[in-house]
N, C-alpha and C positions, 0 to 999 in steps of 0.2 A: 865890251859891256853894253855900249849903246846899241850896237847891231843886234845883240841877243835880246835886249829889251824890246826893240822894235819888232823882232820876230815873235816874241811872246804876245805882243799886242795885235799885230797885223794878221798873222796866220789864223788864230781863232776867229777874228772878226770876219775874214774872208770866208772861212768855212761856214760860219753861222749865216752869213749873207747868202751863200749858196743854198743852204737849207730853206731859208725863207723864200728864195726865188722858186725852189722846187715846189713848195707848198702853194705858192701863188699860181704856178702852172697846173698843179693838180686841181685847183679850183675851177679852172677853165673846163677840164674834163669831168669833174665831179663824179668820181666812181661810185657806183651803187653798192651798198652793203648795209647790213644791220638794220638800223632804225631810220634810215634816210626817208623811206616812204611815209613813216608815221609823222615825221616832222614836216614833210611836204603836205601831208593831209591836214595838219594843224593850220598851216598857212592858207590852204584851200578854204577851210571852214571860216576862218577869220576874214578872208577877203569877201566872202558872201554875207557874213553877218558878224559884225564886231561886237554886238551886245549879247546875243544869245546863240553862239555857234553850235551848241550841242556837242555830243561825243564826236571826236574827230575820226574815229575808226568804224563805228557801227551806227546804225540809224536809231539813236536813242538820245533823249534829252537829259544828259547827265553832265556834271562838271568834269574837268580833266586837268591833271597837273601839267599837261602839255601846254596849257594856256598860260604861259608865263609872260612877264613884261617884255621880254625879248621877242617872243613869237607874236605878241600883240603889235609890237613895232613893225615887224616884218609883214604882218597881215595888213597893216595900214599902208605900207609901201606898195604891196601888191594891189590893194584896192585903189590907191590914188594913181599909180602909174599904169596899171593894166598889164604889167610884166607877168610872164608865166612864173609859177611858183619856183621853178628851178633857177630862173634868172635871179629871183629875189633871194633864194638860198645862197647863190654865189655871191651876191652883194653882202649878205650877212657873214659869209665865210671870210671875205676880205676884211670886214670890220673885226671879226673874231681874231684872225691872225695878227692884225695890227695891234689890238689890245693885248694879246698874249706877249708879243715881242716887246712892246714898250713897257708892259707890266713887269716882265722878268727883269728888264734893264733897271727900272726904278727900284724894284725890291732888292736886287743884288747890290745896288749902290748904297743901300742902307746898311749892308753888312760888310762891304769892302770897297775901298776907294780906287783900286787899280782899274785902269781903263779896259783891260782885257777881261775882267771878271764877268761882266754880263754876257759877253760872247761865249766864254767858256761854259757858263751856266746853261746857255741855250744848247750847246753841243752835248753837255752831260744829260740834260733833261730829255733829249730825243734819242741819244745813242747809248747811254749807260744803263742798260737793262740786262739782258741775258742772251743766250744763244738759242732759245726756243721762241719762235715767232709768236707774237701775241698782240691782239688788238681788242680794245674795249673803250667805250666812250668815257671821258674823264681821265684817261691815261695818256701821258705825253710822249710815248714812243713814236718815232717817225711813222711807222706803219699805221699805228692807231690814228695819228693826226691826219695822215693822208686819206684815211677812210671815213673819218668823223669830222672833217674840217668844217662842214656846214652844220654841225650839230650845236644845240644850245650849250653843251658842255664846254666847247672851246671858248665860246663867248664868256661863260661863267668863270672859267679858269683865268681868262685874261683879266676880268674884273677882280678876281681873287688876288692876283699879284699886285694890282694897283691898290686894293684894299689893304693888303699887308704893308705896302710901302707907306701909304698914308697913315696907317695906325702907328707904324714905327716912328714916323716923324712926330706925330702928336704925342706919343708917350715920352719921347726925348725932350720935346720942347716944354712939356709940363704946362702949368697954368700961367707961367710968367710971360709967354711969348704969344704973338699973334698967330692965329691958325690953330690954336689949341683950345679955343673957347667953346661955348656951348653949341654954336652953329656948326663947327667942324665935327664935334662928336655926334650931333644929330645926323649930319651927313654920313658919317661912318656907319651909324646904325641903319640908316636907310639903304646904304650900299650893301651892307651885310644881308639885309632882308631881300634885296633884289637878287643877289647871288643865290640865296636859298630858294627863291621862287623860280629862278631860271633853270637851275639844275640842283636838285636837292642833295645829291651825293657830293657834288663839288662844294656845295654849301657846308657840308659836314667837314670837309677838308679845310675850307676857309676858316671855319670856327675853331678847329684844332690849332691851326697856325696862329690865329689871333689869340687864343688862350695861352699858347706858349709865349707869345710876345708880352702879354700882360703879366704872366708869372715872372718872366725874366726881368721886367721893369720893376715889379714889386720887390724882388729879391736882390736886384743889382746894387752893388756898392762901388762907387767910383767908376773909373773907366769911361767908356763912351755912353753908357746907359745912365748910370746914377739912379738913386732911389727916387721913385716917382712920389710926388706930393699927394697929400690927402685930397686936394681939390681935383686931381686927375681922376681919382676913383669915383667921385661923385659924377664926373662927366662920363666915365666909362658906363656907369649904371644908367645914366640918362640916354646914352647911345643905344644900349641894349633895350631899354624901354621903347625907344623910337622904333627900333627894328621889329620888336614884337608887335607893336601897334600896326606897322605896315603889313606884316604877315597876317594879322587878324583882319585887316581891312581889305585885303586883296579880294576882289569880287568874283573871280573866275573859278576858284576852288578853295576848299577849306584846307589850308596848309597843315593845321594841327591834326586833321583827320588822318594824315599820312603817318603820324607817329605810332609806331607799333604795328603798322601794316606789314604782314608777312605772307604766309601761305605760299602761293606760287612764286613770289619774289625770291624766297629762300632757295627754291629748287633751281630757278634761273641762275642764281649767283653762286651756286655750289662750285662751279668750275673755276671760280677765282682762287680757290685754295688748292688747285691741282698744279703739279709741276712747278712749285715755287722756286726751287733751285735753278731749274733750266731757264725760267723766265727772268730771274732777277739776280743771278749770281754776280754779275759785273758790278752791281750796286755795292758789293762788299768793299770796293775801293772807297766809296763814300762813307761807309760805316767806319772804316779805319780813320778817315779824316774827322768824323764826328768824335771818335775816341780821343784824338789829340785835342780837339776843341773842349771836350769835357775835362781833360786833364788841366787845361789852362783856365777854364771857367766852368764851375759846376752848374751855373745857371745860364749857360749859353742858350739863346732862343732856338737855334737849330737843333740842338741836342734835346731840348724839352719837346719840341715839335715832333721829333722822331720817336721819342719815348711815348708820347700820347698816341701817336699813330699805331705803334706796336701794340699798345694795350687794347685799343679799340678793335683792331684786326684780330688779335689773339683771342680776345673774349668772344668775338663773333664766331671764330672757328671752333672754339671749345664748346660754345653753347648751342651751336647749330643755327645761329642767326647769320647765314652766309651772305646776306645783303650787306652786312657790315664790312665785308671785304672790299666794298667800293671805297672804303677809307684808305686803301693801300697807297694811293698817292701821298697821303700824309706820312707814310714811311719812306717813300722813294724820294720825294722832292727835297726834304732837308738833307738827305744823304747825297743826292746829286749836286745840290748847290754847294755843300761842304767840300765835295771833291773838287769842284771848280775853284773855290776860294783857296784851297790848300796849295794850288800851284803858284798863286800870286802873293800869298801872305808871307811875311818875313820869318820863316823858320830857318833861315840860313841858306846860302846859295847852294851848298852841296845837297841838302835835303830837298830843297825846292826842285833841283834838277832830277833827283831820283823820283820824286813824286810826279813831276811832269812826264817822265818816261813811262811810269806805271799807268798813269791816267791816259796818256796818248795811246798806249798799246790796247787798253781796255776800250777806248773809243773806236779804234780801228776794228776791233773784233765786233763791237756792237753795230757799227756802221755796215760792216759786211753782212751781218745777220739780216739787216733790214734793207739791204740794197735793192731788193725786189720792188720796193716802192717806186723806184725810177720808172718801172713799167707802167705806172699810171700816167706818165707824161710822154714817154718814148714808146713807140710801137714795139711790141714784143719781138717782132721779126728782126729788128735791127739791133737788139741787145746781144751782147756776148753770151755764149751758151751758159756759162756759169752764173751770170746774172739772171738770164731768162729762166733758169731752173728755179730761182727763188721767187719769181713773180707769181702772184695769185690772181686768177681772173675774177674780177668783181661781178656782181649780179647783173643780169642784162636788163632788168626792168620790164614793165608790162605796157609800154606804149603801143604795142601791137594790138591791144584790145580797144584802144580809144576810138577808132572809127565807128564802133558799135556801142560800147558801154559809155553812157553819158553821166554827167554829174548827178549824184543822188541815187543812181541805180544801186541795187543790192546784188552782190556777187557771192555765190557760195564757193568758198575756196579753203584749202588747208592752211596751216599756220604760216609757212614761208611766203606763199603768194599773198596771204592776208596782211603781211607786213609791207607790201609794196603797192598793191592795187589801190588803196585809199589815196595814194599820192596823186592820182589822176581824177579825183573827185568822187569816185564810187565808194560805197560802203561794203563791208563784208559782214557775214552773219556773226562771226566771233572775232574778237580782236586778235591781232598777231602777237600781242604782248600782254601780260597780266594787267588788268585794269581794276584798281581798288575801289573805284567809284561806280562800277557797273555791277549792280546787285545780281543780275541774272547771267553773269559771265559764265558760270559753271553750266547752266542750262544751255546756253548758246554753244559752248564747246562740245557738250554732249550731243547736241543736234547735228553739229558738223560731223562728228564721229559716226553717228547713226546713218547720216546721209551717204557717206562714202564707205560705209561698212560693207564687207563682202556679203552678198546675198540680200541686201536691203531691197524690199519690195517696192514696186512702183507707187503703191498707195502711201507707204511711209515717206518716200521722197516727195511726193506731191504735197502731203500734209505739212512737211517741214518747209517746203518752198512757199506754200501759201501763208504759213504762220509768220514768216519773216519777210514776205514780199520779194522773194528771190526772182530776179529776171534773167540772171546769167549764172553759168557754172564754169569754173576753170579747173581743169584736172589734166592729168597725163593720159586720160583715156581708159585707165584701168578701172574696171567696175562701172563705168558710166557710158562707155562707148555705145552699148546697145540698150541703154536704159530708155524706157518709154517716157514720152513727154519732153525729150531733149532733141534739139536740132543742131547739128554741127554748123558753126558759123565760119571759123577760121582756125588754122594751126599756127602755133607759136614755137619758140625755141625749145629744144629738148623734148619734142614730142607732145608738148602741152596743147590742149584743145580748148577753145572757147565754145561753149554750148549756149544756145538760147532756150529758155524754158518755154515750152509750148503749152498754153493753157486751153 
């Protein structure tokens, strides 16, 4: 019995430690993908001007939701130390991973006392997904984390788990104990606001988890929760008021202007509703665990959290508000945590063994699906063939243009390069991602399409270049190679060309 108990504790702890080590090694390499260039550009602008940095992606004086408290802190680090933005992003990634691991540990300990529970939860959060590889910021699969480890979403999720743990303790202690007074609730409200400002979608997930905890405390009778006192609800209201005040006072962008912002964001997020079974079917193990928890306690906070997440995501899909799909972690996290707790909770040794076997098999399948993430640390050439086949080559970056393109220069580029080039200090004509505060974003995107359009005349291109102060053009040479007014400067990966605009 003692040896089995030790294995139940040591094996998941060792496996979780290996996952953390892998993520730390990934940070050293910091693979390029997705929005990394846009976050690097944000640090670039803040290191040059902390007070009025302007739009991080295009040469325009607009606010931006990228200017969050976390990015401001990293901008200050870059400004004070003189480190490159990529070094600063690596520092931020280490902090983010540290917050995430310790936050999961604290939160899970509020739900279960077994020493193995936090480590099992880490494994479920990164491996209990599906067999279709998937990555998106704010999603905790290993492949997603490896590619978004330096994003504000990881930092925000780390804060989220700490927020939930702190909230659970405050709700349990009620008004009678130290730590649950007005100061603690004001701190909770401030932390909630910081999460929302740092990554709005993770802030929605944090809010749903908090709402589930509050409902469970309100409805709880006896047990570990107990019915919360009336004084607690006054403090909850005070914390919410503090959070709203912080959101309102944040000077870098109007948080409330983001409410209802849709348009291009809905098109970008439509893919979140594709292949749901392939991406998430292993999570059904956790859904089964949630069913048992619901049978034991109709007001279980993980069950309520899951139901709230399903409602938000389901309404988003039915109504065409596909950006609501970013709340999917509110469906996944409670199921994944419930699956981990099911192995160590007292359902009887026989059922615990069966559950451990089912979860172990699901974790092995999930880990094999995402094993290609090892390639972000180990050179692909030394990986076994089956593992190498799962590896996806990350983006190469645009450091090859930096000997010529300087800070503040405007580059004409299509959408994908426009996501990366601002990382090095340049601007692009149109942003690489929808920008709700850029009033002329549609006109800029149309200008880029016209510029690269087949048969665009030299006069049209010159007019667009002059209108936006374009000094450089990046393209694969198609349609621009023989264009008048351009001079080839250098060639990059994949047949890309850097042109200088000759005036």
